[in-house]
C-alpha positions in Angstrom: -8.9 5.7 -12.7 -7.6 7.5 -9.6 -11.1 7.6 -8.1 -11.5 3.9 -8.5 -8.2 3.3 -6.8 -9.1 5.5 -3.9 -12.5 3.8 -3.5 -10.8 0.4 -3.4 -8.1 1.7 -1.0 -10.7 3.0 1.4 -12.7 -0.2 1.3 -9.7 -2.5 1.8 -8.3 -0.1 4.4 -11.6 -0.1 6.3 -11.6 -3.9 6.3 -8.0 -4.0 7.4 -8.7 -1.7 10.4 -11.4 -4.1 11.5 -9.1 -7.1 11.1 -6.2 -5.5 13.0 -7.0 -2.7 15.4 -10.6 -3.6 16.2 -10.2 -7.4 16.1 -11.9 -9.2 19.0 -13.2 -5.9 20.5 -16.6 -4.7 21.4 -17.1 -1.1 20.2 -19.6 1.3 21.8 -20.7 4.5 20.2 -22.9 5.8 17.5 -22.7 4.4 14.0 -21.4 7.7 12.8 -18.6 7.9 15.4 -17.5 4.4 14.8 -17.6 4.7 11.0 -15.7 8.0 11.0 -13.0 6.7 13.3 -12.5 3.6 11.3 -12.6 5.6 8.0 -9.9 8.0 9.3 -7.7 5.1 10.5 -8.1 3.5 7.1 -7.1 6.7 5.4 -4.1 7.4 7.6 -2.8 3.9 8.4 -4.2 1.8 5.5 -0.8 1.6 3.8 0.5 -0.4 6.8 -2.6 -2.1 8.0 -3.6 -3.7 4.6 -0.5 -5.9 4.4 -0.7 -6.8 8.1 -4.3 -7.9 7.7 -3.6 -9.9 4.6 -0.6 -11.7 6.3 -2.8 -12.3 9.3 -5.5 -13.9 7.2 -3.0 -16.1 5.4 -1.4 -17.3 8.6 -4.8 -18.1 10.2 -5.6 -20.7 7.6 
């Protein structure tokens, strides 16, 4: 059960990083560098970025 929660947390956190920190930006670098940076930000800041991204999506409608 814990592994499934972590997988969902990382996926939603990765999405939230793209919706908040990297919104409207052009990113240069290798796929590996970009993926690892977004993955680490999702791991470290996901708990705060997920609610912000959800609120941002709701307010955009």
